[in-house]
N, C-alpha and C positions, 0 to 999 in steps of 0.2 A: 046763319048756316048751322045746322045741327051737327054735333059731333057724334060719331058712331059709339054705341055702347059696347061693353065687353061682350054681351050676348050677341050683338050684331056681328062683331068681329069673329066670334066662334062660329056663327052660322055661315059667314063668308068663307072661313077656312074649310068648313065641311063641304060647301059647294065647290070650292076650288079642288079639293081632294077628289070629289066625285067626277068633276070634269077631267081631271088628269087621268083617272081610271078609264073614262070613256075614250080619251085620246089614245091611250095605250091599246085598247081594243080595236079602235078604228085603224091604227097603224098596223096591227097584226092582220086585219082583214086586207089591207092594201098589200102587205107582204105576201099573203097567201095568193091573192089574185095575180100579182106580178110573177110569183114562182110558177104558176100554172098557165101563164099566158103563152100563146103562140105569137111571139113578138113580130111586129112589123115596124122596122126601124126607119126613122128619118135621120139621116146622117149629115154631120158637118165634119170639117177636118179635126175638130176637137172633141166631139161627143156623138153618141148615138142615143136617140130617144124613141121609145116605142110609142106609136101614135094611138095604140089601144089602151095600154095600162099606164103609160107615162114613166116606165122604168128607164133609168138613165145609166149609160156607161160612159165614163170619161176615157178618152183615147190618148191623153197626154199625161205625163208625170212631171 
């Protein structure tokens, strides 16, 4: 089994950083969609979940 080289580790760290940035952007897109959604909720005694955008509200504390 080959051991990763220092250069390989640095490349992996760069890739991880890029993917984290992409995750942040995607989460922002979801938040924007959920903020502007005309929610249609499916409800249980404990939570409400929008069937369109998957926004969740917890109904117990």
